[in-house]
N, C-alpha and C positions, 0 to 999 in steps of 0.2 A: 265639341268635338271637329276634329278638322281633317277634310279630306285629302288623300294624298293621291297624286297619278304616280304610279309605279312605272310608268312607260316612258318617261322622259329617261334621256341619256345623263347621267350624273358624273360631273367631271371629279376625279379622285384626288387630282393634284399629281406634284409629281412622284413619280413612282422612286421607290428606295432599291435602291441597287447594294449588294455585298453579297455577303455570305449567304443571306438568307434569301437571296432572290427577289421577285416579285410578288411574296407573300403577304396579304394584307395584315397589318399589327393588329387591328381590330376592324369589326363591321356593327354599324349602328343597327338594331333589330327593333328598337322602340324609341318615342322620343316625345316625351311630355313638354309643352310650351308651358312656362309661367310667367305670369307679368303682374308688374307693382306698379300703380301710378296713385298719385295724389295731386289734389288742386288747389291752388293757394286762392281762392276766391272769398269775395265778401259775403255774395250773394247767395243762398242755399236753394233757389229755384231756376228750374230749367227758363232758358229765353225763349224756348219753342212753345213748350206746351204750358210753362207756368207752375207745373206739377214740383213738389220738394224732391230734390235731388235723388236722396233715398228712397222715394215711393216707387212703386211700379208704375212702368211706362202705360199709355194711355191704352196700347193694343192689348198688353196683359191685363189690364183692367176691363176693357171691353169682354175679354176672352172669359176671365174668371165671372163676371156678371151672367154671361150667357149660360156657362157651365151650371150654375146654381138656378137659373131658371127652367132647366130642363128636367 
């Protein structure tokens, strides 16, 4: 989830003049960002923690282990 600060001033760009006046054409009410990435590497292990790239990070592994021991 992304936190959004609604108190910032938003630059709406140049105003559209003409018969419609300054009426907005549309207003964004909700926005969901989507990202896609890929990596072109030969090694499948993280250079920092040496875990497999698609495995859980070490923090998630630790949280998972502590949750099962409780």
